[in-house]
Backbone as numpy.savetxt, mean C-alpha at the origin, in Angstrom:
# Nx Ny Nz CAx CAy CAz Cx Cy Cz
3.56 -5.35 5.02 4.43 -5.33 3.86 4.54 -6.71 3.23
4.27 -7.75 3.99 4.37 -9.10 3.43 3.43 -9.25 2.24
2.21 -8.76 2.38 1.25 -8.85 1.29 1.77 -8.13 0.05
2.41 -6.99 0.25 2.95 -6.24 -0.89 4.10 -7.00 -1.53
4.95 -7.60 -0.74 6.08 -8.37 -1.28 5.60 -9.56 -2.10
4.51 -10.17 -1.66 3.99 -11.37 -2.32 3.06 -11.05 -3.49
2.74 -9.77 -3.67 1.84 -9.36 -4.75 2.50 -9.57 -6.11
1.69 -9.89 -7.09 2.18 -10.00 -8.46 2.31 -8.63 -9.11
1.84 -7.58 -8.43 1.84 -6.23 -8.96 2.99 -5.41 -8.35
3.58 -4.49 -9.10 4.67 -3.67 -8.56 4.18 -2.60 -7.59
2.89 -2.25 -7.66 2.30 -1.27 -6.76 0.87 -1.73 -6.44
0.39 -1.32 -5.28 -0.94 -1.73 -4.83 -1.71 -0.53 -4.30
-3.00 -0.71 -4.10 -3.84 0.32 -3.48 -4.20 -0.13 -2.07
-4.67 0.81 -1.27 -5.11 0.47 0.07 -6.29 -0.51 0.00
-7.14 -0.36 -0.99 -8.28 -1.29 -1.17 -7.75 -2.69 -1.42
-6.73 -2.84 -2.25 -6.15 -4.16 -2.52 -5.59 -4.76 -1.24
-4.86 -3.96 -0.47 -4.29 -4.45 0.80 -5.42 -4.87 1.73
-6.45 -4.06 1.84 -7.58 -4.38 2.72 -8.25 -5.68 2.30
-8.52 -5.82 1.02 -9.16 -7.05 0.53 -8.27 -8.27 0.74
-6.98 -8.12 0.49 -6.04 -9.23 0.64 -5.93 -9.68 2.09
-5.90 -8.71 3.01 -5.73 -9.03 4.43 -7.05 -9.23 5.17
-8.16 -8.93 4.50 -9.47 -9.08 5.15 -9.71 -8.05 6.24
-9.24 -6.81 5.99 -9.44 -5.73 6.96 -10.17 -4.58 6.26
-10.57 -3.59 7.05 -11.24 -2.42 6.48 -10.23 -1.53 5.76
-10.67 -0.85 4.71 -9.78 0.01 3.94 -9.13 1.10 4.78
-9.87 1.77 5.69 -9.19 2.79 6.51 -8.04 2.22 7.35
-8.20 1.01 7.83 -7.11 0.38 8.60 -5.90 0.12 7.71
-6.14 -0.35 6.50 -5.05 -0.59 5.56 -4.36 0.73 5.22
-5.14 1.77 4.99 -4.57 3.07 4.65 -3.72 3.61 5.79
-4.20 3.50 7.03 -3.42 3.96 8.18 -2.09 3.23 8.27
-2.12 1.91 8.07 -0.88 1.12 8.14 0.08 1.52 7.01
-0.44 1.73 5.83 0.40 2.16 4.71 1.01 3.54 5.00
0.24 4.43 5.58 0.76 5.75 5.96 1.89 5.61 6.98
1.72 4.73 7.97 2.77 4.50 8.96 4.04 3.98 8.29
3.88 3.03 7.39 5.03 2.48 6.67 5.70 3.56 5.82
4.90 4.45 5.25 5.45 5.55 4.45 6.24 6.51 5.33
5.71 6.84 6.49 6.41 7.74 7.42 7.73 7.14 7.88
7.78 5.82 7.99 9.02 5.12 8.38 9.97 4.92 7.20
9.55 5.32 5.99 10.39 5.18 4.82 10.43 3.77 4.24
9.48 2.94 4.65 9.48 1.55 4.20 8.68 1.34 2.91
7.77 2.25 2.59 7.04 2.20 1.33 6.97 3.60 0.74
6.79 3.66 -0.56 6.61 4.92 -1.28 5.16 5.00 -1.74
4.74 6.20 -2.06 3.37 6.37 -2.57 3.35 7.39 -3.69
2.34 7.28 -4.51 2.14 8.23 -5.59 0.69 8.22 -6.00
0.26 9.29 -6.64 -1.13 9.38 -7.10 -1.24 8.81 -8.50
-2.09 7.84 -8.64 -2.38 7.25 -9.95 -3.40 8.11 -10.68
-4.34 8.65 -9.90 -5.34 9.58 -10.42 -5.75 10.47 -9.27
-6.73 11.32 -9.48 -7.15 12.24 -8.41 -7.74 11.51 -7.21
-8.19 10.26 -7.41 -8.82 9.52 -6.32 -8.07 8.25 -5.92
-7.03 7.89 -6.66 -6.35 6.62 -6.41 -4.88 6.86 -6.06
-4.50 6.38 -4.86 -3.11 6.43 -4.42 -2.55 5.03 -4.53
-1.35 4.92 -5.10 -0.70 3.62 -5.19 0.50 3.61 -4.25
0.83 2.43 -3.77 1.91 2.23 -2.80 2.84 1.15 -3.32
4.14 1.31 -3.09 5.10 0.29 -3.50 6.29 0.28 -2.55
7.00 -0.82 -2.56 8.21 -0.96 -1.76 9.37 -0.44 -2.60
10.14 0.53 -2.06 11.24 1.08 -2.86 12.35 0.04 -3.08
13.09 0.24 -4.14 14.23 -0.62 -4.43 15.23 -0.51 -3.28
15.81 -1.63 -2.92 16.80 -1.60 -1.82 18.19 -1.40 -2.32
């Protein structure tokens, strides 16, 4: 979540997280899914192939 907090963008993709952290996209996606299940991030579909993730307002 640190990378998301420090991002200049209000929402990010798993690819962006992977590139920023230097990890594989599936690993970033799994971590984002875990954060979503814990209620720490939200997700939405930007298009049929692109999911975006963001930290909800506190």
